[in-house]
C-alpha positions in Angstrom: 8.4 99.2 63.7 11.3 96.7 63.7 11.7 94.2 61.0 13.3 90.2 61.8 16.2 89.4 59.8 16.9 85.9 58.8 20.6 84.8 58.1 21.1 81.6 56.6 24.6 80.2 57.1 25.8 77.8 54.3 29.4 76.5 54.8 30.6 75.4 52.1 32.9 71.9 51.3 35.4 74.0 52.4 34.5 75.0 55.7 34.1 78.2 54.5 30.6 80.2 55.8 28.6 81.9 53.6 26.0 83.9 54.3 23.0 84.7 52.4 19.7 86.6 54.2 16.2 87.1 52.8 16.5 84.1 50.9 13.8 80.9 51.6 15.2 78.0 52.1 14.3 76.0 48.7 14.6 78.7 46.4 18.4 78.0 47.9 18.6 74.3 47.9 17.7 74.8 43.6 19.7 77.7 43.1 22.5 75.9 40.0 25.8 75.8 41.7 24.9 75.7 45.6 26.9 73.3 47.9 23.5 71.4 49.1 22.7 70.5 45.8 25.5 67.7 45.0 23.9 66.0 48.5 21.6 63.7 48.2 20.5 64.0 51.9 21.5 67.2 53.8 20.4 68.6 57.2 20.1 72.4 57.9 20.2 73.3 61.5 17.8 76.0 62.6 20.0 78.5 65.3 18.2 81.5 67.6 21.0 83.1 69.4 20.7 85.1 72.7 19.4 88.1 70.4 17.0 86.4 68.6 19.1 86.1 64.8 17.7 82.5 63.2 20.8 80.9 61.2 19.9 78.1 59.5 22.9 76.2 59.1 23.4 73.0 56.3 25.1 70.3 58.1 26.9 72.0 61.0 25.4 72.5 64.3 24.3 75.2 66.0 27.2 77.3 68.2 26.9 76.0 72.2 24.2 78.4 74.0 21.9 78.9 70.4 18.8 77.4 70.6 19.1 74.8 67.5 16.4 72.8 66.0 17.7 70.3 63.2 14.9 69.1 60.0 16.8 66.6 57.5 15.9 67.3 53.6 16.2 65.4 50.6 16.9 67.1 48.1 17.8 66.0 44.0 20.2 65.1 43.0 22.1 67.4 39.7 21.8 65.9 36.6 23.8 64.5 34.5 25.2 66.2 32.5 24.3 66.2 28.7 26.9 63.7 26.8 28.4 65.2 24.1 27.3 65.1 20.8 28.6 61.8 19.3 31.4 62.2 16.6 30.1 61.5 13.3 31.4 58.4 12.3 33.8 59.2 9.2 33.1 56.7 6.4 36.4 54.2 6.1 38.9 54.9 2.9 37.7 52.7 0.2 40.3 50.7 -0.5 43.8 51.1 -3.3 44.0 49.2 -5.8 46.2 46.1 -6.3 48.9 47.5 -7.7 48.9 46.2 -11.1 51.4 42.5 -12.0 54.3 43.8 -14.0 53.9 42.2 -17.5 56.0 38.6 -17.4 59.3 38.8 -18.6 59.4 38.0 -22.8 60.2 34.4 -22.8 64.4 34.0 -23.4 64.6 32.1 -26.4 68.2 29.8 -26.8 69.9 31.0 -29.6 70.3 27.6 -32.3 73.3 27.0 -33.1 73.8 26.5 -37.0 74.6 23.1 -37.9 77.2 22.2 -40.3 76.8 22.4 -44.3 75.4 19.1 -45.4 78.2 16.5 -47.2 79.9 17.2 -51.0 81.2 15.0 -53.3 83.8 16.0 -55.5 83.6 13.7 -58.6 86.2 13.0 -61.6 85.1 11.7 -64.6 86.3 7.9 -66.9 90.2 8.9 -67.3 90.4 11.7 -64.5 90.3 14.3 -66.9 87.8 16.7 -65.2 86.4 16.8 -61.8 83.2 18.4 -60.5 81.3 18.4 -57.5 77.7 16.8 -56.3 76.0 16.7 -53.5 74.5 12.7 -53.6 77.8 11.4 -54.6 76.2 8.9 -57.4 75.8 11.4 -60.4 74.2 9.4 -63.7 76.3 7.0 -65.9 77.5 9.4 -69.2 77.9 7.9 -72.4 81.0 8.2 -73.4 81.7 8.5 -77.7 83.0 5.6 -79.2 84.6 5.1 -82.5 83.2 4.1 -85.7 84.3 2.2 -88.2 83.0 2.0 -91.7 82.3 -1.6 -93.8 86.1 -0.8 -95.4 87.7 0.1 -92.6 87.7 4.0 -92.8 87.1 5.8 -90.3 84.3 7.6 -91.8 81.1 8.1 -90.5 79.3 8.5 -93.9 76.2 6.6 -92.7 75.3 8.2 -89.4 76.4 6.0 -86.8 77.4 6.0 -83.5 78.0 4.2 -80.9 79.0 4.6 -76.5 79.8 3.2 -73.2 77.9 4.0 -70.4 80.7 5.5 -68.1 80.1 5.8 -64.8 82.2 8.9 -62.7 83.8 8.4 -59.6 83.1 10.7 -56.3 84.8 11.2 -53.1 82.9 13.2 -49.8 84.6 16.1 -49.3 86.0 16.1 -45.7 83.8 18.1 -42.8 87.0 20.2 -42.2 87.4 21.3 -46.0 83.1 21.3 -46.9 83.2 25.6 -46.1 85.6 25.8 -48.9 84.5 23.2 -50.9 81.0 24.5 -50.8 82.0 28.2 -51.5 83.1 27.0 -54.5 80.2 24.8 -55.3 78.2 28.8 -54.9 80.6 31.0 -57.3 80.1 27.9 -59.8 75.7 27.9 -59.7 76.3 32.4 -59.9 78.4 31.7 -63.2 75.2 29.8 -64.8 72.7 32.1 -63.0 75.0 35.0 -65.1 75.2 33.0 -68.6 71.1 33.2 -68.8 71.4 30.4 -71.3 67.6 29.7 -70.7 68.5 25.8 -71.3 69.6 25.8 -68.6 68.1 29.2 -66.7 65.6 26.8 -64.2 68.4 24.9 -62.6 71.0 27.5 -62.7 68.2 29.3 -60.6 67.7 26.8 -58.5 71.8 25.0 -57.6 72.0 28.5 -57.3 69.8 29.5 -54.1 70.9 26.1 -52.4 74.2 26.8 -52.6 73.7 30.7 -51.0 71.6 28.9 -48.3 73.3 26.8 -47.3 76.2 29.6 -47.0 74.1 31.4 -44.7 72.8 29.6 -42.8 74.8 26.7 -41.9 78.4 26.9 -39.7 79.5 28.0 -43.1 78.6 31.7 -42.6 80.7 32.4 -39.9 84.3 30.9 -42.2 83.1 33.3 -44.3 82.2 36.7 -42.5 85.3 39.4 -42.0 
């Protein structure tokens, strides 16, 4: 008993003939990667040659001398490829904190120029025998003792009587260029008074010495006496 063989000829997109034996057409169309699957609408030609061999051809008419039947078929389009999974969105890195502001530069404090020493006066006693230093130029008047005579004209003061004449010392302001020298002398005199340790004048001597030291250390005299 002879068996009829059906040969299916499929021509791919390059024109090469692909032969498949005894494969149902529907299965052929649904096979993945089949050249038929790439088209939405195809034409199948059924060709029968002189030997009775049936050939199915995709989109290619039968050869001359063969019986031909054409059938147009709709083929489902290939499903679109699955989209690649979206990459996870990475949360943005936290913004870096702004750089700390540099500390403010220390304020420049202008160095105060020392002031010149205050005025000083050289005073002379009445008669010009003695001199001393004074800050205000107006020392208090002093009582200059006067000789006392008795009723009989003698100079012996047997009655204890005292008499004096109020005298005012004369003072001259020391020139500015000589002030530091004069204040240095005044400072030595005050120091000598402190060293006497006389309780009657101790408070006055200490106050004067503090005053003269302050002038010598805080005025232009400090530079003048520096080594």
